[in-house]
C-alpha positions in Angstrom: 0.0 0.0 0.0 2.8 2.4 0.9 4.5 1.5 -2.3 1.4 2.5 -4.4 1.1 5.8 -2.5 4.8 6.5 -3.2 4.4 5.7 -6.9 1.3 8.0 -7.1 3.2 10.9 -5.4 6.2 10.4 -7.8 3.9 10.6 -10.8 2.5 13.9 -9.6 6.0 15.3 -9.1 7.0 14.2 -12.6 3.8 15.7 -14.1 4.6 19.1 -12.5 8.2 18.9 -13.6 7.1 18.1 -17.1 4.7 21.0 -17.1 7.4 23.4 -16.1 9.7 22.1 -18.8 7.1 22.4 -21.5 6.0 25.9 -20.5 9.0 27.8 -19.2 7.6 31.2 -20.2 4.6 30.9 -17.9 5.4 32.5 -14.5 4.5 30.7 -11.3 2.8 32.3 -8.4 4.6 35.5 -7.2 8.2 34.7 -6.2 10.3 37.0 -4.1 13.2 38.6 -6.1 11.7 38.0 -9.5 12.3 40.7 -12.2 9.7 42.5 -14.3 9.2 40.8 -17.7 10.9 42.7 -20.5 7.8 42.4 -22.7 5.7 44.3 -20.1 8.5 46.9 -19.6 8.7 47.6 -23.3 4.9 48.0 -23.4 5.1 50.6 -20.7 7.9 52.4 -22.4 6.1 52.5 -25.8 3.2 54.2 -24.1 5.5 56.6 -22.3 7.3 57.6 -25.5 4.0 58.7 -27.0 2.7 60.3 -23.8 5.7 62.6 -23.3 5.2 64.1 -26.8 1.7 65.4 -26.1 2.9 68.7 -24.7 5.0 69.2 -27.9 1.9 68.3 -30.0 -0.2 70.8 -28.0 2.4 73.5 -28.5 2.4 72.8 -32.2 -1.4 73.0 -32.4 -1.6 76.3 -30.5 1.2 77.8 -32.6 -0.6 76.8 -35.8 -3.9 78.3 -34.6 -2.2 81.5 -33.3 -0.3 82.0 -36.6 -3.5 81.4 -38.6 -5.4 84.0 -36.5 -2.7 86.6 -37.0 -2.4 86.1 -40.7 -6.2 86.0 -41.1 -6.4 89.4 -39.3 -3.9 90.8 -41.7 -5.9 89.3 -44.6 -9.0 91.0 -43.1 -7.2 94.4 -43.2 -6.0 93.8 -46.7 -9.6 93.0 -47.9 -11.0 96.1 -46.2 -8.5 98.3 -48.0 -9.3 96.5 -51.3 -12.9 97.2 -50.6 -12.1 100.9 -50.5 -9.6 101.1 -53.3 -11.1 98.7 -55.9 -14.8 99.6 -56.4 -14.9 97.2 -59.4 -14.0 94.3 -57.1 -16.4 95.1 -54.3 -17.9 91.6 -54.1 -14.5 90.0 -54.3 -13.0 92.1 -51.5 -16.1 91.6 -49.4 -16.1 87.9 -49.9 -12.4 87.7 -48.8 -13.2 90.0 -45.8 -15.9 87.5 -44.6 -13.7 84.5 -45.5 -10.9 85.9 -43.3 -13.4 86.5 -40.5 -14.4 82.8 -40.7 -10.8 81.8 -40.5 -10.2 83.9 -37.4 -13.2 82.2 -35.8 -11.8 78.8 -36.7 -8.5 79.6 -35.2 -10.2 80.9 -32.0 -12.2 77.7 -31.8 -9.0 75.7 -32.1 -7.4 77.6 -29.3 -10.5 77.4 -27.1 -10.3 73.6 -27.4 -7.5 73.8 -24.8 -9.1 75.9 -22.1 -10.4 73.0 -20.1 -10.4 69.2 -19.8 -8.3 68.5 -23.0 -5.3 70.4 -21.5 -5.7 68.5 -18.3 -5.6 65.3 -20.2 -2.3 66.3 -21.9 -0.9 67.1 -18.5 -2.0 63.7 -17.3 -0.2 62.1 -20.2 3.0 63.9 -19.3 2.6 63.0 -15.6 2.1 59.3 -16.4 5.1 59.3 -18.7 7.3 60.7 -15.9 6.1 58.1 -13.5 6.8 55.2 -15.9 10.2 56.5 -16.9 11.5 56.7 -13.4 10.2 53.3 -12.4 11.7 51.7 -15.6 15.1 53.4 -15.0 15.1 52.2 -11.4 14.3 48.6 -12.4 16.8 48.5 -15.2 19.5 50.1 -13.0 19.2 47.3 -10.4 21.2 44.7 -12.3 24.6 42.9 -12.2 27.2 44.4 -14.5 28.2 42.0 -17.2 27.0 40.3 -20.3 23.4 39.5 -21.1 22.2 36.2 -19.8 23.1 36.7 -16.1 20.2 36.4 -13.7 20.8 39.2 -11.2 18.5 41.8 -12.5 15.1 43.6 -11.9 14.2 43.7 -15.6 14.7 40.4 -17.3 13.5 38.2 -20.1 9.9 37.0 -19.6 11.0 33.4 -20.2 13.8 32.7 -17.7 14.3 36.1 -16.1 17.9 36.6 -17.2 19.4 40.0 -18.0 18.4 41.6 -21.3 19.9 44.4 -23.3 19.3 47.9 -21.8 16.3 49.3 -23.7 14.7 52.0 -21.4 16.6 54.9 -23.0 15.5 54.0 -26.4 12.1 52.5 -25.8 11.0 55.1 -23.2 13.0 57.9 -25.0 14.3 59.2 -21.7 17.3 61.0 -23.2 15.2 63.6 -25.1 15.3 66.1 -22.3 13.8 69.4 -23.4 14.3 68.7 -27.1 11.1 66.6 -27.6 9.6 67.2 -31.0 5.9 67.0 -32.0 5.0 63.9 -33.8 1.2 63.9 -34.1 1.1 60.6 -32.2 -2.3 59.4 -30.8 -2.3 59.2 -27.0 -5.7 57.5 -27.0 -4.4 54.7 -29.2 -1.3 54.4 -27.0 -3.3 54.1 -23.8 -5.6 51.5 -25.5 -2.6 49.4 -26.6 -1.1 49.5 -23.1 -4.4 48.4 -21.7 -4.4 45.3 -23.9 -1.1 43.9 -22.6 -2.0 40.5 -21.1 1.5 39.1 -20.3 2.2 38.2 -16.7 4.4 41.1 -15.4 6.7 38.7 -13.4 9.4 36.9 -15.4 9.5 33.1 -15.0 12.9 33.0 -13.5 15.5 34.8 -11.4 15.3 35.6 -7.7 17.9 38.4 -7.1 16.0 41.6 -7.5 16.1 43.5 -4.3 13.1 45.7 -5.2 10.8 42.7 -5.4 12.1 40.9 -2.3 9.9 39.7 0.5 8.6 42.9 2.0 7.3 41.3 5.2 10.6 39.7 6.2 13.1 42.1 4.8 11.4 45.1 6.5 10.4 43.2 9.7 6.8 44.0 9.2 5.1 45.1 5.9 1.4 44.3 6.1 0.3 45.6 2.7 1.2 45.0 -1.0 3.2 47.8 -2.7 1.3 49.3 -5.7 3.4 50.8 -8.5 2.1 53.3 -11.2 -1.2 53.6 -9.4 -1.7 49.9 -9.3 -0.8 49.0 -12.9 1.9 46.8 -11.2 1.8 45.5 -7.7 4.6 43.9 -5.6 3.2 41.2 -3.3 3.7 41.4 0.4 5.7 38.2 0.2 7.7 39.4 -2.7 7.5 39.3 -6.5 4.9 40.8 -8.8 1.4 39.9 -7.8 0.2 36.9 -9.8 -2.9 37.1 -11.9 -2.7 40.9 -12.4 -1.6 42.0 -15.8 -1.7 45.5 -17.3 -4.9 44.4 -19.0 -6.7 43.5 -15.8 -5.4 46.6 -13.9 -5.9 49.2 -16.5 -9.7 49.7 -16.5 -9.7 51.1 -12.9 -6.2 52.7 -13.1 -6.5 56.5 -12.6 -3.1 57.0 -14.3 -4.2 56.0 -17.8 -8.0 55.2 -17.7 -9.1 58.7 -18.6 -6.6 58.8 -21.5 -7.9 55.4 -22.7 -11.5 56.6 -22.6 -11.0 60.2 -23.9 -7.6 60.2 -25.6 -9.0 59.7 -29.1 -10.8 63.1 -28.8 -7.6 64.8 -27.6 -5.6 63.2 -30.5 -8.2 64.5 -33.0 -8.0 68.0 -31.7 -4.2 67.9 -31.6 -4.1 66.9 -35.3 -6.3 69.8 -36.3 -4.5 72.1 -38.8 -6.0 75.6 -38.9 -5.5 77.3 -42.3 -5.3 81.0 -42.8 -6.8 83.5 -45.2 -4.5 84.7 -48.1 -2.2 87.7 -47.6 0.1 87.4 -50.6 -0.3 87.2 -54.4 0.8 83.6 -54.4 -1.6 82.6 -51.7 -4.5 84.3 -53.6 -3.4 82.4 -56.7 -3.5 79.1 -54.8 -7.0 79.9 -53.4 -8.4 80.9 -56.8 -6.5 78.6 -59.2 -8.8 75.5 -59.1 -12.4 74.7 -58.6 -11.8 72.7 -55.5 -10.0 75.6 -53.8 -12.5 78.2 -55.0 -15.3 76.2 -53.4 -13.8 77.2 -50.0 -15.2 80.7 -50.7 -18.8 79.7 -51.1 -19.9 80.2 -47.5 -18.4 83.6 -47.4 -19.8 84.6 -50.8 -23.3 83.4 -49.8 -23.1 85.4 -46.6 -22.2 88.5 -48.6 -24.9 88.1 -51.2 -27.7 86.9 -48.8 -29.3 85.4 -51.9 -33.1 85.6 -52.2 -34.9 82.3 -53.1 -34.1 81.4 -56.7 -31.5 84.1 -57.1 -28.4 82.0 -56.2 -26.4 81.0 -59.2 -26.6 77.3 -60.0 -22.9 77.2 -61.0 -21.0 78.8 -58.1 -17.6 78.2 -59.6 -18.6 80.2 -62.7 -19.9 83.0 -60.5 -16.9 83.2 -58.3 -14.5 83.1 -61.3 -16.3 86.1 -62.7 -16.2 88.0 -59.4 -12.5 87.6 -59.1 -11.5 87.5 -62.7 -10.0 84.1 -62.1 -8.8 81.3 -64.4 -7.4 77.9 -63.5 -3.7 78.0 -62.7 -3.3 81.8 -63.3 -3.2 85.0 -61.2 -6.7 86.5 -60.9 -7.5 89.9 -62.1 -8.3 90.8 -58.5 -4.8 89.8 -57.3 -3.2 91.7 -60.1 -5.3 94.8 -59.2 -4.2 94.6 -55.6 -0.6 94.5 -56.8 -1.1 98.0 -58.4 -2.1 99.6 -55.1 0.5 101.6 -53.2 -0.2 103.6 -50.0 1.8 106.0 -47.9 2.8 104.3 -44.7 4.1 106.2 -41.6 7.7 105.6 -40.6 7.7 107.8 -37.5 9.0 111.3 -37.0 6.6 112.7 -39.6 8.2 110.6 -42.3 6.2 108.3 -44.7 7.1 105.7 -47.3 5.1 104.6 -50.3 4.5 100.8 -49.9 2.9 98.3 -52.2 -0.1 96.7 -50.6 1.2 93.1 -50.5 4.4 94.2 -48.7 2.6 96.1 -45.9 2.8 94.7 -42.4 -0.2 94.7 -40.0 0.9 98.0 -38.5 1.1 99.6 -41.9 -2.3 98.2 -42.9 -3.8 99.5 -39.7 -2.5 103.0 -40.4 -3.7 102.8 -44.0 -7.1 101.7 -42.9 -7.4 104.6 -40.5 -6.3 107.1 -43.2 -8.7 105.6 -45.7 -11.6 105.7 -43.3 -10.9 109.4 -42.6 -10.8 110.1 -46.4 -14.1 108.4 -47.0 -15.8 110.1 -44.1 -14.7 113.5 -45.5 -15.9 112.5 -49.0 -19.2 111.3 -47.6 -19.7 114.5 -45.6 -19.5 116.6 -48.7 -22.1 114.6 -50.7 -25.8 115.6 -50.8 -28.0 113.9 -48.3 -30.2 112.5 -51.1 -28.2 112.3 -54.3 -31.3 111.4 -56.3 -33.3 114.4 -55.3 -32.8 117.6 -57.3 -33.8 120.6 -55.2 -35.7 123.5 -56.7 -34.4 127.0 -56.4 -37.1 127.9 -54.0 -36.4 124.9 -51.7 -32.7 125.7 -51.8 -33.1 129.4 -51.2 -35.2 128.6 -48.2 -32.5 126.3 -46.8 -29.7 128.7 -47.5 -31.4 131.8 -46.2 -31.6 130.3 -42.7 -27.8 130.3 -42.5 -26.3 133.5 -41.1 -22.6 132.6 -40.8 -20.5 133.0 -43.9 -18.3 130.0 -43.2 -21.3 127.7 -42.6 -23.0 129.0 -45.7 -20.0 128.4 -47.9 -19.5 124.9 -46.4 -22.8 123.8 -48.1 -22.4 122.3 -51.5 -25.3 124.4 -52.9 -25.0 127.7 -50.9 -22.7 130.7 -51.3 -22.4 133.8 -49.1 -22.7 137.3 -50.6 -21.1 139.7 -48.3 -22.3 142.8 -50.2 -26.0 142.0 -49.8 -27.6 144.4 -47.3 -30.6 142.1 -46.5 -29.3 139.7 -43.9 -31.9 137.1 -45.0 -30.5 137.1 -48.5 -26.7 137.0 -47.8 -26.7 133.2 -48.0 -28.3 132.1 -51.2 -28.6 129.1 -53.5 -25.8 128.7 -56.1 -26.9 126.6 -59.0 -23.4 126.4 -60.6 -21.9 125.2 -57.3 -24.8 122.7 -56.7 -24.4 121.2 -60.2 -20.7 120.6 -59.6 -21.7 118.7 -56.4 -18.3 119.2 -54.9 -16.7 120.8 -51.9 -17.7 124.4 -51.4 -15.7 127.5 -52.2 -16.1 131.1 -50.9 -18.1 133.3 -53.2 -18.3 137.1 -52.8 -21.2 137.5 -55.2 -24.0 135.0 -56.1 -23.2 135.5 -59.7 -19.6 134.6 -59.5 -18.3 131.3 -60.8 -17.5 128.4 -58.4 -14.4 126.2 -58.8 -14.9 122.9 -60.4 -13.6 119.8 -58.6 -10.7 119.5 -61.0 -9.7 123.2 -60.6 -9.8 122.9 -56.8 -7.3 120.1 -56.7 -5.2 120.4 -59.8 -1.7 121.7 -59.3 -1.7 121.5 -55.5 1.5 120.2 -53.8 1.4 117.1 -51.6 1.2 119.0 -48.3 -1.7 121.1 -49.6 -3.6 118.2 -51.1 -6.5 117.9 -48.6 -10.1 119.0 -48.0 -11.7 116.8 -50.6 -8.5 116.2 -52.6 -6.3 113.1 -52.5 -2.6 112.6 -53.3 -2.4 109.6 -55.6 0.2 108.6 -58.2 2.2 111.7 -57.4 -0.7 113.9 -58.4 -3.4 115.8 -56.4 -6.8 114.5 -57.4 -10.4 115.1 -56.5 -11.4 112.3 -54.1 -15.1 112.8 -54.5 -15.2 111.5 -58.1 -14.0 108.1 -56.9 -16.8 107.1 -54.7 -20.5 107.7 -54.2 -21.8 108.6 -50.8 -23.5 105.2 -50.3 -20.5 103.2 -51.3 -18.2 105.3 -49.2 -20.4 104.7 -46.1 -20.4 100.9 -46.8 -16.6 100.9 -47.0 -16.3 102.8 -43.8 -18.5 100.3 -42.1 -16.6 97.3 -43.5 -13.3 98.9 -42.5 -14.5 99.6 -39.0 -15.5 95.9 -38.7 -12.0 94.9 -39.7 -10.5 97.2 -37.1 -12.6 95.6 -34.4 -10.9 92.2 -34.8 
């Protein structure tokens, strides 16, 4: 009977030994001194390498959005000036003004993505990377100097536990320091991949790691297990990594990476957003207008400008927008060429100015040009009749003029002139038909029968410093500014320019 029992026991021992021989990669229950399996270490490092790049990715995204906003504000100013300087391209300039506004809004929305939880998640990624790197460097550093294959290590081969090549610097990328570059990596995918690692964290051999030694005996009394990385790994109280707990089983409730696993895909999508800008150069305009696909980007802005009534919107938008800009596939548009012909005096400081081509003007120059243009248009609008379509009768005009007693005020009206020799005070300011027909800035008139200056006579021959009060210095010549714009158009340009200045 005893012999049979001994034989049965021997068979059990042999079966266990056979199982260990056939499956050397399978770790036993936690064993004091066992190293972390290199497979698990590399999984942690792969995640860490991605996580530490998220701050660089965020910096890249914010820089793109900020640059797009700045350039689009410049494009907005450029379009506002074009609206004033190119009456024949009013719709083109207005379309680009609205398009630039949309681009500014897109850039602002991209920046606002990072005012709350998304930035916190990027911070969490960086924090988790730091935690992993330090643990991995600690484990890899606890090893016997010498060739691979020795068994005194805290980071060893999953099958056997022997020392492996050092890999933390490369796999975790711990040597980057402050030179980490953006790489558009997906933190959500990285967290998901880590959460799927099912390998037992404890290597199947080795017993020399001091970090995973028996906590209870080596420290006299250590009642609890030792969690690492918020519980992703756990050193058992009796030593070794806790059996039955892989990264896959620990990840769902792990606060270090669970939020990144659940929300990281959204963060990655926002980090990958590239905010484009409105055009500010001739080449950028060419790109935007040189193909049907690119021109389609202007449709929302053009629709907003036209506010089409039902049935009025062109069926072929591309044909319409090509006509608006004078555009052809692969060529500079007529609008872009017209902009190239505009030069404006820009202040240099100290009372000095410099004539600059519109494309070459910086935001500061464009702002000054906008302010000057608005002032010119306001002056021109103020000298226009209140109702251009209404022709006053002599009786109506005399009634209006006769109420004015001051000579300067009388002469400031485009249809009144002051007669200083008239003895009747009610008749000194009278209607001047010649002056009214010219519909230009007023001139002083001693007698109602004297001739008023025409717009051309008033401005022709004046030097640059004297070219003002309804005149405009353009192309080295003093010209009448009122012939360039009607009152209604002038006011619309002022409004558009003011809108641009508000952004």
